[in-house]
N, CA, C and O atoms as a GROMACS GRO file, in nm:
protein
  396
    1MET      N    1   7.188  -3.971   7.570
    1MET     CA    2   7.143  -3.966   7.432
    1MET      C    3   7.255  -3.934   7.334
    1MET      O    4   7.258  -3.995   7.227
    2PRO      N    5   7.349  -3.844   7.364
    2PRO     CA    6   7.456  -3.816   7.268
    2PRO      C    7   7.543  -3.939   7.240
    2PRO      O    8   7.594  -3.953   7.129
    3LYS      N    9   7.560  -4.027   7.338
    3LYS     CA   10   7.641  -4.147   7.316
    3LYS      C   11   7.578  -4.237   7.210
    3LYS      O   12   7.647  -4.297   7.128
    4THR      N   13   7.446  -4.244   7.212
    4THR     CA   14   7.376  -4.327   7.114
    4THR      C   15   7.398  -4.271   6.973
    4THR      O   16   7.420  -4.347   6.879
    5LYS      N   17   7.392  -4.140   6.959
    5LYS     CA   18   7.414  -4.079   6.828
    5LYS      C   19   7.556  -4.107   6.779
    5LYS      O   20   7.575  -4.140   6.662
    6LYS      N   21   7.654  -4.093   6.865
    6LYS     CA   22   7.792  -4.119   6.826
    6LYS      C   23   7.813  -4.266   6.795
    6LYS      O   24   7.893  -4.300   6.708
    7LYS      N   25   7.741  -4.351   6.863
    7LYS     CA   26   7.756  -4.494   6.844
    7LYS      C   27   7.714  -4.536   6.703
    7LYS      O   28   7.779  -4.619   6.640
    8TYR      N   29   7.607  -4.478   6.654
    8TYR     CA   30   7.553  -4.518   6.524
    8TYR      C   31   7.594  -4.426   6.410
    8TYR      O   32   7.554  -4.451   6.296
    9THR      N   33   7.670  -4.325   6.436
    9THR     CA   34   7.708  -4.230   6.331
    9THR      C   35   7.781  -4.295   6.214
    9THR      O   36   7.744  -4.268   6.099
   10PRO      N   37   7.882  -4.380   6.235
   10PRO     CA   38   7.949  -4.441   6.119
   10PRO      C   39   7.856  -4.530   6.037
   10PRO      O   40   7.864  -4.533   5.914
   11PHE      N   41   7.770  -4.600   6.106
   11PHE     CA   42   7.677  -4.689   6.036
   11PHE      C   43   7.580  -4.608   5.951
   11PHE      O   44   7.558  -4.640   5.834
   12VAL      N   45   7.522  -4.505   6.008
   12VAL     CA   46   7.426  -4.421   5.936
   12VAL      C   47   7.495  -4.350   5.820
   12VAL      O   48   7.439  -4.341   5.711
   13THR      N   49   7.616  -4.302   5.842
   13THR     CA   50   7.690  -4.235   5.735
   13THR      C   51   7.716  -4.330   5.619
   13THR      O   52   7.699  -4.293   5.503
   14THR      N   53   7.755  -4.451   5.650
   14THR     CA   54   7.781  -4.550   5.545
   14THR      C   55   7.655  -4.581   5.467
   14THR      O   56   7.658  -4.587   5.344
   15ILE      N   57   7.546  -4.600   5.536
   15ILE     CA   58   7.419  -4.629   5.469
   15ILE      C   59   7.377  -4.513   5.379
   15ILE      O   60   7.332  -4.535   5.267
   16VAL      N   61   7.392  -4.391   5.428
   16VAL     CA   62   7.355  -4.273   5.348
   16VAL      C   63   7.442  -4.264   5.223
   16VAL      O   64   7.391  -4.235   5.115
   17VAL      N   65   7.571  -4.287   5.237
   17VAL     CA   66   7.661  -4.281   5.122
   17VAL      C   67   7.625  -4.388   5.020
   17VAL      O   68   7.625  -4.362   4.899
   18ILE      N   69   7.594  -4.508   5.067
   18ILE     CA   70   7.557  -4.616   4.976
   18ILE      C   71   7.429  -4.583   4.901
   18ILE      O   72   7.420  -4.603   4.780
   19ILE      N   73   7.330  -4.531   4.972
   19ILE     CA   74   7.203  -4.496   4.908
   19ILE      C   75   7.224  -4.384   4.807
   19ILE      O   76   7.171  -4.390   4.696
   20MET      N   77   7.302  -4.283   4.845
   20MET     CA   78   7.328  -4.172   4.752
   20MET      C   79   7.401  -4.220   4.627
   20MET      O   80   7.367  -4.180   4.516
   21ALA      N   81   7.498  -4.305   4.645
   21ALA     CA   82   7.573  -4.356   4.530
   21ALA      C   83   7.483  -4.437   4.439
   21ALA      O   84   7.490  -4.425   4.316
   22THR      N   85   7.398  -4.519   4.498
   22THR     CA   86   7.307  -4.600   4.417
   22THR      C   87   7.210  -4.513   4.339
   22THR      O   88   7.186  -4.537   4.221
   23VAL      N   89   7.154  -4.413   4.406
   23VAL     CA   90   7.060  -4.322   4.338
   23VAL      C   91   7.130  -4.246   4.226
   23VAL      O   92   7.076  -4.235   4.116
   24LEU      N   93   7.249  -4.194   4.253
   24LEU     CA   94   7.320  -4.118   4.151
   24LEU      C   95   7.360  -4.205   4.032
   24LEU      O   96   7.349  -4.162   3.917
   25MET      N   97   7.406  -4.327   4.059
   25MET     CA   98   7.443  -4.416   3.948
   25MET      C   99   7.320  -4.451   3.865
   25MET      O  100   7.328  -4.457   3.742
   26THR      N  101   7.206  -4.476   3.932
   26THR     CA  102   7.083  -4.506   3.859
   26THR      C  103   7.041  -4.389   3.773
   26THR      O  104   7.001  -4.407   3.658
   27PHE      N  105   7.049  -4.269   3.827
   27PHE     CA  106   7.012  -4.149   3.752
   27PHE      C  107   7.102  -4.130   3.631
   27PHE      O  108   7.055  -4.097   3.522
   28GLN      N  109   7.232  -4.152   3.648
   28GLN     CA  110   7.325  -4.136   3.537
   28GLN      C  111   7.300  -4.239   3.428
   28GLN      O  112   7.309  -4.207   3.310
   29ILE      N  113   7.270  -4.359   3.467
   29ILE     CA  114   7.245  -4.463   3.367
   29ILE      C  115   7.120  -4.429   3.286
   29ILE      O  116   7.118  -4.444   3.164
   30ARG      N  117   7.018  -4.382   3.356
   30ARG     CA  118   6.892  -4.350   3.286
   30ARG      C  119   6.906  -4.227   3.197
   30ARG      O  120   6.853  -4.224   3.086
   31SER      N  121   6.978  -4.126   3.244
   31SER     CA  122   6.987  -4.002   3.166
   31SER      C  123   7.101  -4.003   3.066
   31SER      O  124   7.101  -3.923   2.972
   32GLY      N  125   7.198  -4.090   3.084
   32GLY     CA  126   7.311  -4.097   2.993
   32GLY      C  127   7.409  -3.983   3.009
   32GLY      O  128   7.486  -3.955   2.917
   33GLN      N  129   7.408  -3.916   3.123
   33GLN     CA  130   7.498  -3.803   3.146
   33GLN      C  131   7.634  -3.851   3.194
   33GLN      O  132   7.650  -3.961   3.246
   34ARG      N  133   7.730  -3.762   3.173
   34ARG     CA  134   7.862  -3.788   3.229
   34ARG      C  135   7.858  -3.758   3.378
   34ARG      O  136   7.786  -3.668   3.420
   35PRO      N  137   7.934  -3.832   3.457
   35PRO     CA  138   7.933  -3.808   3.601
   35PRO      C  139   7.991  -3.671   3.638
   35PRO      O  140   8.089  -3.628   3.578
   36THR      N  141   7.931  -3.605   3.735
   36THR     CA  142   7.980  -3.476   3.782
   36THR      C  143   8.088  -3.498   3.888
   36THR      O  144   8.115  -3.612   3.928
   37PHE      N  145   8.150  -3.390   3.930
   37PHE     CA  146   8.255  -3.399   4.031
   37PHE      C  147   8.200  -3.458   4.161
   37PHE      O  148   8.264  -3.545   4.221
   38ILE      N  149   8.085  -3.410   4.205
   38ILE     CA  150   8.025  -3.461   4.330
   38ILE      C  151   7.988  -3.608   4.316
   38ILE      O  152   8.010  -3.686   4.408
   39THR      N  153   7.933  -3.645   4.203
   39THR     CA  154   7.897  -3.784   4.180
   39THR      C  155   8.021  -3.873   4.184
   39THR      O  156   8.018  -3.981   4.243
   40ASN      N  157   8.128  -3.828   4.122
   40ASN     CA  158   8.252  -3.906   4.126
   40ASN      C  159   8.302  -3.923   4.268
   40ASN      O  160   8.348  -4.032   4.304
   41ARG      N  161   8.294  -3.818   4.350
   41ARG     CA  162   8.340  -3.827   4.490
   41ARG      C  163   8.254  -3.925   4.570
   41ARG      O  164   8.306  -4.003   4.650
   42ILE      N  165   8.123  -3.921   4.548
   42ILE     CA  166   8.034  -4.012   4.620
   42ILE      C  167   8.060  -4.156   4.578
   42ILE      O  168   8.064  -4.246   4.662
   43ILE      N  169   8.077  -4.178   4.450
   43ILE     CA  170   8.106  -4.313   4.401
   43ILE      C  171   8.242  -4.360   4.454
   43ILE      O  172   8.258  -4.478   4.487
   44TYR      N  173   8.337  -4.269   4.462
   44TYR     CA  174   8.468  -4.303   4.517
   44TYR      C  175   8.455  -4.345   4.663
   44TYR      O  176   8.513  -4.445   4.704
   45LEU      N  177   8.379  -4.270   4.742
   45LEU     CA  178   8.357  -4.306   4.882
   45LEU      C  179   8.282  -4.438   4.894
   45LEU      O  180   8.314  -4.522   4.979
   46TYR      N  181   8.184  -4.456   4.808
   46TYR     CA  182   8.108  -4.581   4.809
   46TYR      C  183   8.199  -4.700   4.781
   46TYR      O  184   8.190  -4.802   4.849
   47SER      N  185   8.285  -4.688   4.682
   47SER     CA  186   8.373  -4.799   4.648
   47SER      C  187   8.472  -4.827   4.760
   47SER      O  188   8.507  -4.942   4.786
   48ALA      N  189   8.518  -4.721   4.828
   48ALA     CA  190   8.609  -4.742   4.941
   48ALA      C  191   8.537  -4.813   5.055
   48ALA      O  192   8.592  -4.906   5.114
   49CYS      N  193   8.415  -4.772   5.084
   49CYS     CA  194   8.337  -4.840   5.189
   49CYS      C  195   8.309  -4.984   5.151
   49CYS      O  196   8.313  -5.074   5.235
   50HIS      N  197   8.280  -5.005   5.023
   50HIS     CA  198   8.253  -5.140   4.976
   50HIS      C  199   8.376  -5.229   4.991
   50HIS      O  200   8.365  -5.344   5.032
   51LYS      N  201   8.493  -5.176   4.957
   51LYS     CA  202   8.616  -5.253   4.971
   51LYS      C  203   8.643  -5.287   5.118
   51LYS      O  204   8.681  -5.400   5.150
   52LEU      N  205   8.625  -5.189   5.206
   52LEU     CA  206   8.646  -5.216   5.348
   52LEU      C  207   8.550  -5.323   5.399
   52LEU      O  208   8.590  -5.413   5.473
   53ALA      N  209   8.425  -5.312   5.361
   53ALA     CA  210   8.327  -5.412   5.403
   53ALA      C  211   8.362  -5.549   5.346
   53ALA      O  212   8.349  -5.651   5.415
   54ASN      N  213   8.406  -5.552   5.222
   54ASN     CA  214   8.443  -5.678   5.160
   54ASN      C  215   8.561  -5.742   5.231
   54ASN      O  216   8.562  -5.863   5.254
   55TYR      N  217   8.662  -5.661   5.267
   55TYR     CA  218   8.778  -5.714   5.339
   55TYR      C  219   8.740  -5.763   5.478
   55TYR      O  220   8.801  -5.857   5.528
   56ALA      N  221   8.640  -5.702   5.540
   56ALA     CA  222   8.597  -5.744   5.673
   56ALA      C  223   8.510  -5.870   5.666
   56ALA      O  224   8.517  -5.955   5.754
   57ILE      N  225   8.429  -5.881   5.563
   57ILE     CA  226   8.335  -5.993   5.552
   57ILE      C  227   8.399  -6.116   5.490
   57ILE      O  228   8.359  -6.228   5.523
   58HIS      N  229   8.495  -6.099   5.403
   58HIS     CA  230   8.555  -6.212   5.331
   58HIS      C  231   8.611  -6.320   5.424
   58HIS      O  232   8.586  -6.438   5.400
   59PRO      N  233   8.685  -6.286   5.531
   59PRO     CA  234   8.733  -6.393   5.621
   59PRO      C  235   8.620  -6.470   5.688
   59PRO      O  236   8.632  -6.590   5.711
   60VAL      N  237   8.512  -6.403   5.719
   60VAL     CA  238   8.397  -6.471   5.779
   60VAL      C  239   8.336  -6.569   5.680
   60VAL      O  240   8.301  -6.681   5.716
   61ILE      N  241   8.325  -6.528   5.556
   61ILE     CA  242   8.271  -6.616   5.452
   61ILE      C  243   8.363  -6.736   5.432
   61ILE      O  244   8.317  -6.849   5.419
   62GLU      N  245   8.494  -6.711   5.429
   62GLU     CA  246   8.589  -6.822   5.415
   62GLU      C  247   8.578  -6.919   5.530
   62GLU      O  248   8.580  -7.041   5.510
   63LEU      N  249   8.565  -6.867   5.652
   63LEU     CA  250   8.550  -6.953   5.769
   63LEU      C  251   8.424  -7.038   5.755
   63LEU      O  252   8.425  -7.158   5.784
   64TRP      N  253   8.317  -6.975   5.711
   64TRP     CA  254   8.192  -7.049   5.694
   64TRP      C  255   8.207  -7.159   5.591
   64TRP      O  256   8.166  -7.273   5.613
   65GLU      N  257   8.267  -7.125   5.478
   65GLU     CA  258   8.278  -7.223   5.370
   65GLU      C  259   8.375  -7.335   5.402
   65GLU      O  260   8.356  -7.448   5.358
   66THR      N  261   8.481  -7.306   5.478
   66THR     CA  262   8.580  -7.409   5.506
   66THR      C  263   8.551  -7.490   5.632
   66THR      O  264   8.572  -7.611   5.632
   67TYR      N  265   8.504  -7.426   5.737
   67TYR     CA  266   8.487  -7.497   5.862
   67TYR      C  267   8.344  -7.544   5.882
   67TYR      O  268   8.320  -7.664   5.896
   68VAL      N  269   8.250  -7.453   5.883
   68VAL     CA  270   8.112  -7.489   5.912
   68VAL      C  271   8.057  -7.580   5.804
   68VAL      O  272   7.985  -7.675   5.834
   69TRP      N  273   8.090  -7.553   5.681
   69TRP     CA  274   8.043  -7.637   5.572
   69TRP      C  275   8.105  -7.776   5.582
   69TRP      O  276   8.040  -7.875   5.548
   70LEU      N  277   8.230  -7.784   5.627
   70LEU     CA  278   8.296  -7.915   5.638
   70LEU      C  279   8.237  -8.001   5.747
   70LEU      O  280   8.251  -8.124   5.741
   71VAL      N  281   8.171  -7.943   5.847
   71VAL     CA  282   8.105  -8.024   5.948
   71VAL      C  283   7.998  -8.110   5.883
   71VAL      O  284   7.987  -8.228   5.915
   72GLY      N  285   7.921  -8.053   5.794
   72GLY     CA  286   7.820  -8.128   5.720
   72GLY      C  287   7.884  -8.231   5.628
   72GLY      O  288   7.831  -8.341   5.611
   73VAL      N  289   7.997  -8.195   5.570
   73VAL     CA  290   8.067  -8.289   5.482
   73VAL      C  291   8.117  -8.409   5.562
   73VAL      O  292   8.114  -8.522   5.512
   74LYS      N  293   8.163  -8.386   5.683
   74LYS     CA  294   8.210  -8.495   5.768
   74LYS      C  295   8.097  -8.592   5.798
   74LYS      O  296   8.115  -8.713   5.794
   75GLN      N  297   7.980  -8.539   5.829
   75GLN     CA  298   7.864  -8.624   5.856
   75GLN      C  299   7.826  -8.703   5.731
   75GLN      O  300   7.794  -8.822   5.740
   76ASP      N  301   7.829  -8.639   5.616
   76ASP     CA  302   7.799  -8.709   5.492
   76ASP      C  303   7.903  -8.817   5.464
   76ASP      O  304   7.870  -8.924   5.414
   77SER      N  305   8.028  -8.788   5.497
   77SER     CA  306   8.135  -8.885   5.476
   77SER      C  307   8.113  -9.010   5.560
   77SER      O  308   8.133  -9.122   5.513
   78VAL      N  309   8.072  -8.992   5.684
   78VAL     CA  310   8.045  -9.107   5.772
   78VAL      C  311   7.930  -9.189   5.715
   78VAL      O  312   7.937  -9.312   5.714
   79LYS      N  313   7.826  -9.124   5.667
   79LYS     CA  314   7.712  -9.196   5.608
   79LYS      C  315   7.756  -9.273   5.484
   79LYS      O  316   7.717  -9.388   5.464
   80LEU      N  317   7.838  -9.208   5.400
   80LEU     CA  318   7.884  -9.274   5.278
   80LEU      C  319   7.974  -9.392   5.308
   80LEU      O  320   7.967  -9.495   5.240
   81LYS      N  321   8.060  -9.380   5.411
   81LYS     CA  322   8.146  -9.493   5.448
   81LYS      C  323   8.062  -9.610   5.494
   81LYS      O  324   8.092  -9.725   5.462
   82THR      N  325   7.957  -9.583   5.570
   82THR     CA  326   7.866  -9.689   5.614
   82THR      C  327   7.799  -9.754   5.495
   82THR      O  328   7.787  -9.877   5.490
   83GLU      N  329   7.756  -9.675   5.400
   83GLU     CA  330   7.692  -9.728   5.281
   83GLU      C  331   7.790  -9.811   5.197
   83GLU      O  332   7.753  -9.916   5.145
   84VAL      N  333   7.914  -9.763   5.184
   84VAL     CA  334   8.015  -9.838   5.110
   84VAL      C  335   8.043  -9.972   5.177
   84VAL      O  336   8.053 -10.074   5.109
   85ASP      N  337   8.054  -9.973   5.309
   85ASP     CA  338   8.076 -10.099   5.382
   85ASP      C  339   7.960 -10.196   5.360
   85ASP      O  340   7.981 -10.316   5.340
   86ARG      N  341   7.838 -10.144   5.362
   86ARG     CA  342   7.721 -10.230   5.340
   86ARG      C  343   7.721 -10.287   5.198
   86ARG      O  344   7.691 -10.404   5.178
   87LEU      N  345   7.756 -10.204   5.101
   87LEU     CA  346   7.760 -10.250   4.962
   87LEU      C  347   7.874 -10.349   4.938
   87LEU      O  348   7.860 -10.440   4.857
   88LYS      N  349   7.986 -10.332   5.010
   88LYS     CA  350   8.096 -10.428   4.998
   88LYS      C  351   8.052 -10.565   5.048
   88LYS      O  352   8.085 -10.668   4.988
   89GLU      N  353   7.978 -10.566   5.158
   89GLU     CA  354   7.928 -10.695   5.209
   89GLU      C  355   7.833 -10.760   5.110
   89GLU      O  356   7.840 -10.881   5.087
   90ILE      N  357   7.745 -10.682   5.052
   90ILE     CA  358   7.653 -10.738   4.951
   90ILE      C  359   7.731 -10.790   4.832
   90ILE      O  360   7.700 -10.897   4.779
   91ASN      N  361   7.832 -10.715   4.787
   91ASN     CA  362   7.913 -10.758   4.674
   91ASN      C  363   7.987 -10.888   4.707
   91ASN      O  364   7.990 -10.980   4.625
   92ASN      N  365   8.045 -10.896   4.826
   92ASN     CA  366   8.114 -11.019   4.866
   92ASN      C  367   8.017 -11.136   4.871
   92ASN      O  368   8.052 -11.248   4.832
   93HIS      N  369   7.896 -11.112   4.917
   93HIS     CA  370   7.795 -11.218   4.921
   93HIS      C  371   7.764 -11.269   4.780
   93HIS      O  372   7.757 -11.390   4.758
   94TYR      N  373   7.747 -11.177   4.685
   94TYR     CA  374   7.720 -11.218   4.547
   94TYR      C  375   7.840 -11.289   4.486
   94TYR      O  376   7.823 -11.386   4.411
   95LEU      N  377   7.963 -11.243   4.516
   95LEU     CA  378   8.082 -11.309   4.462
   95LEU      C  379   8.094 -11.450   4.518
   95LEU      O  380   8.130 -11.542   4.444
   96GLU      N  381   8.065 -11.471   4.644
   96GLU     CA  382   8.069 -11.606   4.703
   96GLU      C  383   7.960 -11.694   4.642
   96GLU      O  384   7.983 -11.812   4.618
   97TYR      N  385   7.845 -11.638   4.618
   97TYR     CA  386   7.735 -11.713   4.560
   97TYR      C  387   7.766 -11.752   4.417
   97TYR      O  388   7.726 -11.860   4.373
   98LYS      N  389   7.838 -11.667   4.343
   98LYS     CA  390   7.872 -11.691   4.205
   98LYS      C  391   7.972 -11.806   4.193
   98LYS      O  392   7.970 -11.881   4.096
   99MET      N  393   8.060 -11.819   4.292
   99MET     CA  394   8.161 -11.923   4.287
   99MET      C  395   8.094 -12.053   4.312
   99MET      O  396   8.160 -12.157   4.312
   0.00000   0.00000   0.00000
């Protein structure tokens, strides 16, 4: 059982910090108060966690947008080339008929 707690501790801590930061920011916006020292520290931790997550997720998003998305583009390209070839034949037929 202790291994399970240690396994999820960073995840739970991150989630708690994010929730606390969101609640504190919402409260400050509604009340119009200046941020306190503790609020500033929580927001600072939240922004650091957010930056780390962004740096970890950004390469995955780039991979998705460049590679996985291009697989669909390749299939569309093949379809379009087939359509262009078909239209070229129709155009040639009309040009021959016009002459």
